[in-house]
C-alpha positions in Angstrom: 0.2 -0.1 0.0 0.8 3.6 -0.7 -0.1 7.0 -0.4 1.1 9.9 -2.3 -0.5 12.3 0.5 1.4 10.6 3.4 4.9 10.2 2.1 6.0 7.0 3.8 3.0 5.2 4.2 4.3 1.9 3.0 6.6 1.6 5.5 3.4 0.1 7.2 2.9 -2.4 4.6 -0.3 -4.5 5.0 -0.9 -2.9 8.7 -5.0 -2.5 9.0 -5.5 -2.6 5.4 -8.5 -4.0 4.1 -7.1 -7.3 3.6 -6.3 -7.2 7.0 -9.4 -6.0 8.5 -11.0 -8.9 6.5 -8.9 -11.3 7.8 -9.4 -10.5 11.2 -12.9 -10.4 11.3 -12.6 -13.8 9.4 -10.4 -15.1 12.8 -12.8 -13.7 15.0 -15.2 -15.5 13.5 -13.4 -18.6 12.9 -12.7 -18.6 16.9 -16.2 -18.3 17.5 -17.3 -21.4 15.6 -13.7 -23.3 16.3 -13.4 -24.2 12.5 -11.0 -22.4 9.9 -13.0 -20.6 7.7 -12.0 -19.2 4.1 -11.1 -15.7 3.9 -13.0 -13.6 0.8 -11.3 -11.7 -1.7 -11.4 -8.0 -0.4 -12.6 -7.2 -3.9 -15.7 -9.0 -3.2 -16.9 -6.0 -0.5 -18.2 -3.2 -2.3 -19.1 -5.6 -5.3 -22.1 -7.8 -4.8 -21.9 -6.9 -0.9 -22.1 -3.2 -0.3 -20.4 -2.3 3.2 -22.3 0.9 3.6 -25.4 -0.7 3.3 -25.7 -2.3 6.5 -22.8 0.1 8.0 -19.8 -1.8 9.3 -18.2 -4.5 7.0 -18.9 -7.5 9.3 -22.8 -7.3 7.6 -21.0 -7.4 4.2 -19.0 -10.0 5.1 -21.1 -12.5 6.6 -23.0 -13.6 3.5 -19.9 -14.3 1.9 -18.6 -16.4 4.9 -22.4 -18.1 5.4 -21.9 -18.9 1.0 -18.6 -20.4 1.1 -19.8 -22.3 4.6 -23.2 -23.3 4.0 -22.9 -26.1 6.4 -22.0 -23.8 9.7 -24.3 -22.1 12.0 -21.8 -18.6 12.2 -22.3 -16.0 13.9 -25.1 -17.1 16.3 -25.0 -15.5 19.7 -22.7 -12.8 18.5 -23.3 -9.1 17.4 -21.7 -7.4 14.7 -19.8 -5.2 17.1 -18.4 -8.4 19.2 -16.7 -8.9 15.8 -15.3 -5.9 15.0 -14.1 -4.7 17.9 -12.4 -8.0 18.7 -10.8 -8.1 14.8 -9.6 -4.2 15.5 -8.2 -5.5 18.5 -6.4 -8.2 17.0 -4.7 -5.6 14.2 -3.9 -3.3 16.8 -1.8 -5.9 18.6 -0.4 -6.7 15.2 0.5 -2.6 14.8 1.8 -2.4 18.3 4.6 -5.2 17.9 5.6 -3.1 14.7 6.4 -0.2 16.3 7.8 -1.8 19.5 10.4 -3.3 17.1 11.1 0.0 15.2 11.5 1.8 18.6 13.7 -1.2 19.8 15.9 -0.4 16.7 15.5 3.5 17.2 16.9 3.2 20.6 19.6 0.9 19.5 21.1 3.8 17.2 20.9 6.2 20.5 22.9 4.0 22.4 25.4 3.8 19.4 25.6 7.8 19.0 26.3 8.0 22.8 29.2 5.4 22.4 30.5 7.3 19.5 29.6 11.3 20.7 28.3 10.8 23.8 31.3 13.2 25.2 30.8 15.7 23.0 30.1 18.9 24.0 27.4 21.4 22.8 25.0 24.3 23.7 22.2 23.5 26.0 19.6 25.6 25.0 16.2 26.9 27.0 13.3 28.3 25.0 15.7 27.9 22.2 18.5 30.5 23.6 22.0 29.3 24.8 22.0 28.3 28.3 24.8 26.4 29.5 27.3 23.9 28.2 25.9 19.9 28.0 27.0 16.9 26.2 25.6 15.3 23.3 25.4 11.9 25.4 22.9 14.1 28.1 20.6 15.4 25.3 20.8 11.9 23.7 19.4 10.5 27.0 16.3 12.3 27.0 15.8 10.8 23.5 16.4 7.4 24.9 14.3 7.4 27.8 11.1 8.7 25.6 11.5 6.2 22.9 12.3 3.5 26.0 9.0 4.4 27.7 6.8 4.4 24.8 8.1 0.6 23.9 7.4 -0.5 27.3 4.2 0.9 27.7 3.0 -0.7 23.9 4.5 -4.2 25.7 2.0 -3.5 29.0 -1.3 -2.7 26.7 -4.0 -5.8 27.6 -5.6 -6.9 24.5 -9.5 -7.9 25.7 -12.0 -9.4 23.3 -15.2 -8.5 22.5 -18.0 -10.9 23.4 -21.2 -9.5 24.6 -24.1 -10.3 21.9 -26.6 -8.0 20.8 -27.2 -6.3 24.1 -23.7 -6.6 25.7 -25.3 -9.5 28.3 -23.2 -12.1 26.7 -19.8 -13.9 28.1 -18.6 -16.4 26.7 -14.4 -17.0 27.6 -13.6 -19.6 24.7 -13.7 -16.8 22.0 -10.4 -14.9 24.3 -9.1 -18.2 25.0 -8.8 -19.2 21.1 -7.9 -15.7 20.1 -4.9 -15.1 22.7 -6.8 -12.2 24.3 -8.0 -11.0 27.3 -11.5 -12.5 28.5 -13.4 -9.4 30.2 -16.9 -8.4 30.4 -18.4 -6.7 27.3 -17.1 -3.1 26.6 -19.5 -2.3 23.9 -20.0 1.5 25.5 -16.7 1.6 27.7 -14.2 2.4 25.2 -11.2 2.9 27.6 -9.8 -0.3 25.7 -9.8 1.6 22.5 -9.0 4.9 24.3 -5.5 3.3 25.8 -4.6 1.7 22.4 -4.6 5.2 21.0 -3.0 7.1 24.2 -0.5 4.5 23.8 0.5 5.1 20.1 0.0 8.7 20.5 2.5 8.3 23.0 4.9 6.3 21.0 5.0 9.5 17.9 5.7 11.8 20.3 8.9 10.6 21.7 9.5 10.0 17.9 8.2 13.6 17.2 10.8 15.2 20.1 13.9 13.2 18.6 12.8 15.0 15.3 12.2 18.4 17.0 15.9 18.2 18.1 16.9 16.6 15.1 15.4 19.5 13.3 17.4 22.1 15.0 20.4 20.9 15.7 20.9 21.1 11.7 19.8 24.3 11.4 23.1 25.1 13.4 25.1 22.4 12.0 25.7 20.3 14.7 23.7 17.1 13.3 22.6 16.4 9.8 21.1 13.2 8.3 22.9 10.8 6.8 20.7 10.7 3.5 18.8 13.7 3.7 16.7 15.1 0.7 17.4 17.2 -2.0 15.3 20.4 -3.4 13.3 20.6 -6.8 15.3 24.0 -7.3 18.4 24.0 -5.3 20.7 20.9 -5.5 23.5 22.5 -3.0 20.4 21.4 -0.2 20.5 18.6 2.1 17.1 18.8 3.9 16.4 16.3 6.7 13.4 14.8 5.1 13.1 12.0 7.9 13.2 14.0 10.4 10.5 17.0 8.6 7.9 13.7 8.1 8.7 12.4 11.9 7.5 16.0 13.2 4.1 16.2 10.9 3.3 12.8 12.3 3.8 14.5 15.9 2.2 17.2 14.7 -1.5 15.5 13.8 -1.5 11.9 15.9 -2.7 13.7 19.0 -5.9 14.8 16.9 -6.6 11.4 16.0 -6.6 10.8 20.0 -8.7 12.8 20.4 -11.2 11.5 18.2 -11.0 8.3 19.8 -11.9 10.3 23.3 -14.6 12.2 21.6 -16.2 8.9 20.4 -16.0 7.3 23.9 -17.7 10.2 25.7 -20.5 10.2 22.7 -21.4 6.6 24.1 -25.3 6.1 24.7 -26.9 3.0 26.1 -26.5 0.0 25.0 -24.9 0.5 21.6 -23.3 3.7 20.1 -25.0 5.5 17.3 -21.9 6.6 15.3 -19.3 7.3 18.0 -18.0 3.5 17.7 -18.1 3.7 13.8 -15.7 6.7 14.1 -13.4 4.5 15.8 -12.4 2.2 12.8 -10.8 4.3 10.5 -9.0 6.6 13.2 -7.6 3.8 14.8 -6.1 2.6 11.2 -4.5 6.0 10.1 -3.2 6.2 14.1 -1.9 2.6 13.8 -0.2 3.0 10.2 1.2 6.5 11.4 2.9 5.4 14.5 4.5 2.6 12.6 5.7 4.7 10.0 7.1 7.5 12.5 8.6 4.5 14.3 10.2 3.4 11.2 11.3 6.4 10.0 12.9 7.5 13.2 14.9 4.8 13.7 16.4 4.8 10.0 16.8 8.9 11.0 18.8 8.1 14.4 20.7 5.0 12.5 22.2 7.4 10.0 22.3 10.7 12.0 25.8 12.4 11.7 27.0 14.7 14.6 29.8 17.3 14.0 31.6 18.3 17.2 33.4 20.9 15.2 30.1 23.0 14.6 29.1 22.2 17.7 32.1 23.0 19.7 31.7 26.6 17.7 
């Protein structure tokens, strides 16, 4: 998958793609009946079966599954939200694992920079103005702490199954057990599991944004430069800090996605939300993909980052 409006989106691969969403929903239905079901072609959704007609993708998927498995009693006892929520949790678990891997790369790159340049002295700056001398190692320690904590918080996330039935009164541990998820009471209109995932992904992007902002400032002053950098369409002499710019872009937009999740959580009503639940899916998809991309770009940025001691001393 690629997106010209979000350079670097290809780094997220199949994370939260349409194909991954369909596969996750099929995995939930498979776990419920205890039989491995056939995953339909994504192209079938939107063709003969229109996701818009039922208001959620599971309603569009079920006729395809039932046609492929006419001998099975599929979905009995569940509601659409059980399947969609649990599928989203499965996708978020996968996305978080990818973000963690990139953050681990970023932390290792910071460690390497400390070993090679940690004793280099440069201006410490407060409110962007020169303050007192510090070492590169001191500044890098702040990056490392933020990236490491973000990875730890992602590792600490819990992944709950959703199994409440039509009005949230069902509780069946088999679904969670078969999918390796936590068995908890239905959370149809209690959306903290969603906002917690969103908050943690935003925090990971925040940590990456801190690195990017410092690199952009250091690049302006000549203390730092990106190993690869990017050119200009009109000024061939330029070596633009492209990765830092793209990571900062993510850091400037991720918090609003998290805020949308909280708005949806506050707008829940009775036993099933009328739009607030629906607003989560694309929001989480964007947030997860952007966190993966930002973490990957941050790791690449740090692995190629150059420190210029002469400029720092000057």
